[in-house]
C-alpha positions, 0 to 999 in steps of 0.5 A, a space after each residue: 763671569 758677568 754680573 749682568 743677569 741673563 735675559 729671559 726669552 720674552 725679554 730677548 724677543 721684545 728687545 729684538 722686536 723683529 718677530 713676535 713671541 708667537 713666531 718664536 713659540 712656533 719655532 720652538 714647537 717645530 724645529 727641535 729634534 733629536 740631535 743636531 739638525 741643519 738650517 735647511 732642515 729647520 726651514 723644511 720642518 717649519 714649512 711643513 708644520 705651517 702648511 699642516 697647521 694653517 693650510 692655505 693661510 700659512 704664508 699669510 700667518 708667517 707674513 703677518 709675523 714678518 717672516 717672508 723668506 727663509 733667512 727670517 727663520 735663520 735670524 730667529 734661530 741665531 737670536 736664540 743662539 746669541 742669547 744661549 737658548 740654543 746651540 750651534 755646531 762649529 760648521 753652522 752659519 746663518 747662511 745655512 738659512 739663506 734661500 732654502 726655498 722661495 716662499 711663493 713657490 713653496 707655499 703655492 701648493 697649500 694655496 690651491 683648491 682641489 675640486 672634488 668630483 
């Protein structure tokens, strides 16, 4: 057993530096569910919640956080796994998050205005 104290989530996020704490807060609020969920499902949940929360600005908010493709969600998840905040099944890989959807296409419907009559 290591004598090195475990870092808290804030320290891990700060030391990693790729994504801000707000991005991890959004991930933790949105992704967890009952039982195991796949990387693809995590990506879909995050997309749906982003559109629900920010509408046409979802892609802008995520982009400001450095999240521009689904592998970014995977990078965040695997950082949490690496530091034992989250767990994975033996069949899970970071590749489960690669190219789940194209951001431009996925968020296009949230950026269109519908004219009402």
